[in-house]
C-alpha positions in Angstrom: -5.9 -12.3 31.4 -9.7 -11.9 31.9 -12.2 -13.1 29.3 -13.7 -9.6 29.1 -11.8 -6.3 29.5 -12.9 -4.1 32.4 -12.3 -0.5 33.2 -9.1 -1.3 35.1 -7.7 -3.1 32.1 -8.5 0.0 30.0 -6.8 2.2 32.5 -3.8 -0.1 32.9 -3.1 -0.3 29.2 -3.8 3.4 28.6 -5.3 2.6 25.2 -8.9 2.9 24.2 -10.8 2.3 21.0 -9.6 5.4 19.2 -8.0 6.5 16.0 -4.3 5.9 15.5 -4.2 7.8 12.2 -3.2 11.0 13.8 -1.6 14.0 12.2 1.1 11.8 10.5 -1.2 11.2 7.6 -0.7 14.7 6.3 2.8 15.6 7.3 3.4 18.4 4.9 7.2 19.0 5.1 8.8 19.1 1.7 12.4 18.9 2.9 14.1 15.6 2.2 17.3 13.8 2.9 20.0 13.2 0.3 23.0 10.9 0.0 26.3 11.1 -1.8 28.0 8.0 -0.6 27.0 4.8 1.3 24.2 5.0 3.7 25.1 6.3 7.2 24.4 4.4 10.4 22.3 7.2 11.8 19.6 9.4 10.3 21.4 12.1 8.3 20.6 15.7 7.6 19.3 16.7 4.1 22.0 17.5 1.6 19.9 18.4 -1.4 16.3 18.3 -2.5 15.9 14.9 -4.2 12.5 16.0 -5.5 14.3 18.0 -8.2 14.3 14.9 -10.4 10.6 14.4 -10.3 8.4 15.7 -13.1 6.6 19.0 -12.3 3.1 19.2 -11.1 1.6 20.2 -14.4 -1.5 21.8 -15.7 -3.4 19.1 -17.6 -6.8 18.7 -19.3 -7.7 15.1 -20.1 -10.3 15.2 -22.8 -13.0 12.7 -24.0 -12.1 9.7 -21.9 -14.4 7.1 -20.3 -14.1 8.5 -16.7 -14.8 6.3 -13.7 -14.7 8.7 -10.9 -15.4 6.2 -8.0 -17.4 9.1 -6.5 -21.0 8.1 -5.9 -22.3 11.6 -6.5 -20.3 12.3 -9.7 -20.8 8.8 -11.2 -19.2 7.9 -14.6 -18.8 9.9 -17.8 -18.6 8.1 -21.1 -17.0 11.1 -22.8 -15.6 13.0 -19.8 -12.8 15.5 -19.1 -10.6 15.8 -16.0 -8.7 19.1 -15.2 -5.6 18.9 -13.0 -3.5 21.8 -11.8 -0.8 22.1 -9.1 -1.4 18.4 -8.1 -5.1 18.8 -7.5 -8.2 17.7 -9.4 -9.9 20.9 -10.3 -12.9 19.8 -12.4 -14.5 16.7 -13.7 -17.2 17.0 -16.4 -17.9 17.3 -20.1 -16.8 20.0 -22.5 -14.2 21.5 -20.1 -11.7 24.0 -21.3 -8.7 25.6 -19.5 -6.4 28.3 -20.8 -2.8 27.2 -20.7 -3.5 23.6 -19.9 -1.7 20.8 -21.8 -4.5 18.8 -23.4 -4.2 15.0 -23.1 -6.4 13.1 -25.6 -8.5 10.5 -23.8 -10.2 8.8 -26.7 -10.0 5.0 -26.3 -8.9 5.5 -22.7 -10.4 4.7 -19.3 -9.5 7.2 -16.7 -9.8 6.2 -13.1 -8.2 6.7 -9.6 -4.9 5.0 -9.2 -4.9 1.6 -7.5 -4.4 1.7 -3.7 -2.2 -1.1 -2.3 -2.5 -1.6 1.5 0.2 -4.0 2.7 3.4 -4.9 0.9 6.8 -6.1 2.1 8.8 -4.2 -0.5 12.2 -5.3 0.7 11.4 -8.9 -0.4 11.2 -7.9 -4.0 14.8 -9.0 -4.6 13.6 -12.6 -3.8 10.8 -12.7 -6.4 9.2 -16.2 -6.8 11.8 -17.8 -4.5 9.4 -19.4 -2.0 10.2 -23.0 -2.6 8.1 -26.1 -3.0 9.5 -28.2 -0.2 10.1 -28.0 3.6 12.9 -25.7 4.6 12.8 -23.7 1.4 9.5 -21.8 1.9 8.7 -18.1 2.2 9.6 -17.7 5.9 12.8 -19.8 5.5 14.2 -17.6 2.8 13.1 -14.2 4.1 14.3 -14.9 7.6 17.6 -16.4 6.5 18.5 -14.2 3.6 17.0 -11.1 5.2 19.8 -11.1 7.8 22.3 -10.5 5.0 20.7 -7.4 3.6 22.4 -4.1 3.7 21.0 -0.6 3.4 22.0 -0.8 -0.3 19.9 -4.0 -0.6 16.9 -2.3 0.9 17.2 0.7 -1.5 17.5 -1.6 -4.6 14.6 -3.8 -3.5 12.3 -0.9 -2.6 13.1 0.9 -5.8 12.4 -2.2 -7.9 9.1 -2.7 -6.1 8.0 0.9 -6.4 8.9 0.9 -10.1 6.7 -2.2 -10.6 4.0 -0.5 -8.6 4.0 2.6 -10.8 4.2 0.5 -14.0 1.2 -1.5 -12.8 -1.1 1.5 -12.0 -0.5 1.6 -8.2 -0.4 5.1 -7.0 -0.5 4.5 -3.3 1.2 1.7 -1.4 1.9 0.5 2.2 5.5 -0.5 2.7 5.3 -3.0 5.6 9.0 -2.8 6.3 10.0 -5.7 8.7 13.7 -5.7 7.9 14.9 -2.3 9.0 18.0 -3.5 10.9 19.3 0.0 11.7 18.4 3.6 11.0 20.3 3.4 7.7 18.0 0.6 6.5 14.9 2.8 7.1 16.6 5.7 5.4 17.4 3.6 2.4 13.7 2.5 2.0 12.5 6.0 2.5 14.9 7.4 -0.1 13.7 5.0 -2.7 10.0 5.8 -1.9 10.6 9.5 -2.0 12.7 9.6 -5.2 10.0 7.5 -7.0 7.3 10.0 -6.2 4.9 7.3 -4.9 2.2 8.0 -2.3 1.9 5.8 0.8 2.8 4.7 4.2 6.1 3.4 5.6 5.5 1.2 8.6 8.5 0.2 10.7 8.5 -3.4 11.9 10.7 -6.1 13.5 13.7 -7.1 11.4 13.4 -10.6 9.8 15.0 -13.3 12.0 15.7 -11.0 15.0 12.9 -11.7 17.3 9.8 -9.8 18.2 10.8 -6.3 19.5 10.2 -3.1 17.6 13.1 -0.6 17.7 11.0 2.1 19.6 13.9 4.5 19.7 14.2 4.3 15.9 10.4 4.8 15.6 10.6 8.0 17.6 13.5 9.2 15.6 11.7 8.6 12.4 8.8 10.6 13.6 11.0 13.4 14.7 13.1 13.5 11.6 10.2 12.8 9.1 10.2 16.2 7.5 13.8 15.6 6.4 13.4 12.0 5.4 10.1 11.9 3.5 8.0 13.9 1.0 4.5 15.1 1.7 3.1 12.1 -0.1 4.4 9.7 2.6 3.4 9.1 6.2 4.8 6.9 9.0 3.2 3.9 10.6 3.9 1.0 13.0 4.1 -2.6 11.6 3.1 -4.1 14.9 3.9 -7.7 16.0 0.8 -7.7 18.2 0.4 -9.2 21.7 0.5 -12.9 21.3 3.1 -14.3 23.7 4.4 -10.7 24.2 1.6 -8.8 25.8 3.7 -6.4 27.9 6.1 -5.5 25.1 3.2 -5.3 22.6 1.3 -2.9 24.9 4.4 -0.7 25.2 4.7 -0.5 21.4 1.0 0.3 21.0 1.1 3.1 23.6 4.1 4.7 21.9 2.2 4.6 18.5 -0.7 6.3 20.3 1.6 9.0 21.7 3.2 9.6 18.4 -0.2 9.7 16.6 0.8 7.1 13.9 -1.4 4.4 12.4 -0.9 0.7 13.5 -1.0 -2.4 11.3 -0.9 -6.0 12.6 -0.9 -9.5 11.0 -4.0 -11.5 11.9 -2.8 -14.6 10.0 -3.7 -17.2 12.7 -6.8 -17.9 14.8 -7.2 -16.0 18.0 -5.3 -12.8 17.1 -8.3 -10.7 16.7 -10.2 -12.1 19.7 -7.1 -11.5 21.8 -7.1 -7.9 20.8 -10.8 -7.7 21.6 -10.3 -9.2 25.1 -7.8 -6.6 25.9 -9.9 -3.8 24.3 -7.0 -2.9 21.9 -8.9 -2.9 18.7 -9.0 0.7 17.6 -10.4 2.9 14.9 -8.1 2.7 11.8 -6.1 -0.2 13.1 -5.3 -2.4 10.1 -5.7 -6.2 10.4 -4.0 -8.2 7.7 -5.3 -11.4 6.2 -8.1 -12.1 8.7 -8.3 -15.6 7.2 -9.6 -17.3 10.4 -11.8 -14.4 11.5 -15.0 -15.6 13.2 -18.3 -13.8 12.8 -17.9 -12.4 16.4 -14.4 -11.2 15.5 -15.6 -9.6 12.3 -18.3 -7.8 14.2 -15.7 -6.7 16.7 -13.6 -5.2 13.9 -16.6 -3.4 12.5 -17.6 -2.1 16.0 -14.1 -0.8 16.6 -13.8 0.9 13.2 -10.7 -1.2 12.5 -10.0 -2.1 8.9 -8.8 -5.2 7.0 -6.2 -5.8 4.3 -6.6 -9.0 2.2 -3.9 -10.6 0.1 -5.7 -13.2 -2.0 -2.8 -14.4 -4.1 -0.3 -14.9 -1.3 -2.9 -16.3 1.1 -3.7 -19.0 -1.5 -0.1 -19.6 -2.4 1.2 -20.1 1.1 -1.8 -22.2 2.1 -3.4 -19.8 4.6 -6.7 -20.3 3.0 -9.5 -17.9 2.0 -10.6 -14.9 4.1 -14.3 -14.3 4.7 -14.6 -11.6 2.1 -18.4 -11.3 1.9 -18.8 -11.5 5.7 -16.3 -8.7 6.2 -18.1 -6.6 3.6 -21.6 -7.4 4.9 -20.6 -6.4 8.4 -19.4 -3.1 7.1 -15.6 -3.6 7.5 -13.5 -1.4 5.3 -11.3 -3.6 3.1 -8.1 -2.9 1.2 -6.2 -5.1 -1.3 -2.6 -6.2 -0.7 0.3 -7.3 -2.9 2.0 -8.7 0.2 5.2 -10.1 -1.2 6.4 -10.9 -4.7 8.5 -13.7 -3.2 5.2 -15.6 -3.0 3.0 -13.9 -5.7 5.6 -13.4 -8.4 4.2 -9.9 -9.3 2.3 -7.0 -7.9 -0.6 -7.1 -10.4 -3.5 -5.7 -8.4 -5.9 -6.1 -11.3 -5.4 -9.8 -11.0 -5.6 -9.7 -7.2 -9.0 -7.9 -7.5 -10.1 -10.5 -10.0 -9.3 -13.4 -7.7 -10.9 -11.6 -4.8 -14.2 -11.3 -6.7 -14.0 -14.9 -7.9 -13.3 -16.3 -4.4 -16.2 -14.3 -2.9 -18.6 -15.7 -5.5 -17.3 -19.2 -5.3 -17.5 -19.3 -1.5 -21.1 -18.0 -1.6 -22.0 -20.2 -4.6 -23.4 -17.2 -6.4 -22.5 -15.3 -9.5 -23.7 -12.1 -7.8 -22.2 -12.3 -4.3 -19.6 -9.5 -5.1 -20.0 -7.1 -7.9 -17.1 -5.9 -10.1 -17.9 -2.3 -9.1 -17.7 -3.1 -5.4 -14.4 -5.0 -6.1 -12.9 -2.0 -7.9 -14.0 0.2 -4.9 -11.8 -2.1 -2.7 -8.9 -1.3 -5.0 -9.4 2.4 -5.0 -11.7 4.4 -2.6 -12.0 1.7 0.0 -8.3 1.1 0.0 -7.9 4.9 0.6 -10.3 4.7 3.5 -8.4 1.8 5.0 -5.3 3.9 5.0 -7.0 7.0 6.3 -6.5 8.9 3.1 -10.0 9.0 1.5 -10.3 12.7 2.0 -7.4 13.2 -0.3 -7.3 10.3 -2.8 -9.3 7.2 -4.0 -11.8 9.0 -6.2 -11.6 11.6 -9.0 -13.4 14.2 -6.8 -12.6 17.9 -7.4 -10.4 19.1 -4.5 -8.6 15.7 -4.0 -5.1 15.1 -5.0 -4.5 14.1 -8.7 -3.7 10.4 -8.3 -5.0 8.8 -11.5 -4.3 6.3 -14.2 -5.2 6.0 -17.9 -5.9 2.6 -19.3 -5.5 2.1 -23.1 -8.2 -0.1 -24.5 -6.2 -0.5 -27.7 -5.1 -4.0 -26.8 -6.3 -7.5 -27.6 -7.3 -8.2 -24.0 -9.5 -5.1 -23.9 -10.3 -3.9 -27.4 -13.1 -1.5 -26.5 -15.3 -0.7 -23.5 -18.1 -3.2 -22.9 -19.0 -3.0 -19.2 -16.2 -0.9 -17.7 -16.1 -2.3 -14.1 -16.2 -5.9 -15.3 -13.6 -5.1 -18.0 -11.1 -3.6 -15.5 -11.5 -6.3 -12.8 -11.7 -9.3 -15.2 -9.5 -8.3 -18.2 -7.2 -5.4 -17.4 -3.5 -5.9 -16.9 -0.5 -3.7 -16.0 0.4 -3.7 -19.7 -2.8 -1.7 -20.3 -1.6 1.1 -18.0 -0.8 4.0 -20.4 -0.4 6.9 -18.0 0.2 7.2 -14.3 -0.2 10.5 -12.4 0.6 10.9 -8.7 0.0 14.2 -7.0 -0.3 15.8 -10.4 3.1 14.5 -11.7 3.1 12.3 -14.7 5.4 9.4 -13.8 4.4 7.1 -16.7 3.3 8.2 -20.1 2.7 6.3 -23.3 3.6 3.1 -21.3 7.0 4.5 -20.5 8.5 5.9 -17.2 9.2 9.6 -17.3 11.9 9.8 -14.7 12.8 6.3 -13.5 15.5 4.4 -15.4 14.1 0.8 -15.7 17.3 -0.7 -16.9 19.4 0.8 -14.1 16.8 -0.2 -11.5 16.8 -3.8 -12.7 20.6 -4.0 -13.0 21.2 -2.8 -9.5 18.6 -5.0 -8.1 20.2 -8.0 -9.8 23.6 -7.0 -8.4 22.3 -6.8 -4.9 20.5 -10.1 -5.3 23.7 -11.8 -6.3 25.5 -10.3 -3.3 23.0 -11.4 -0.7 22.7 -14.9 -2.3 26.4 -15.3 -2.0 26.6 -14.0 1.6 23.7 -16.1 2.8 24.7 -19.3 1.0 21.1 -19.8 0.0 
């Protein structure tokens, strides 16, 4: 392997610095797959439209709220209105009216884009807070051991639990980094849970826990082919790539297939040398997502920026597992697009992105010994519009811009931890909690209203998750 890639390397690999986002971002098929019994071993044909249980895309006019558009041109409105129809943001302004629209009173509310989560192992949600405090009982020990005893039903219950927590917490877009799909039925189960919940996001197929480092490329191709039957138009397919460390030939093969399929690629960069290795082989690409980046050097950061690749940071899990602290300010100063990650509740305990953004801001300021190294507004951008950019979705979500899809949340300030609006950006990043999320709208559908789910059954989701947890604990002997 040469220190610098040459044209022959580029030709040999067949991959250049280019976008992997492709057309999969906006797959628009509405047909979906349904299930009546246990999950099949192969991808099944649709039996019924599961979207029938989702709330309708209504006609809504939110009045007199404190509107944070996250759009540089529109700015913020202290007493603003937002008009939504057919899943689209139609107007943002003051004194709006719309015949036939349901008026939602926004007094005492902050209205903003939904939070965008960029890397989360949803299947591990059954193992919440189970990373132990001694050797042999850590995060990788439990996920690799217990993960082998999951079933498709376990995947469904875990994914549904995680997505319910996401919606409850104000997350409207997430990235399911699914590295435990042990058969087509496992992937189907995760997709069914994502689809039925009405969440927006990416499902990335990875290597099953404890099975070694090979992506099931046949399954990846089948998912791409069958996507219109398996997913809603708010979901797109990606590759959770194991990279090229100690597996260059196989890694290149996987990357080439992703390029051919036109799907985005995401890779963990949680140890030194991963990014420079990709740079040497000229494999960094526009839109490629690099996760953690904790040991990234300045030259690597510059390489990420030059390639147009993006970063996903998981401050809570990175601290909890002992990875260290990523170079937040250096990434931002170099122009790298950053998204925030929940990673895994096995380590973090919950998926509170408000708290993750708060610790991100505090770490950046502490590392730079400055109260002003990272502003609250810039931090909230990472949780909204920048996260959308990192997933290739900023033309459609991430700001309350007319013409974009209606993914928004309403925060009630009628709580002791908020009380009233002082400085809105600081208030959200430093004080807001999932308990303050009053309303959640995704693609114009109200999925949470007055702090209550509109179509998800919280008690059933929790009971089924607990039952699956007990099964896999018994089987694994953990």
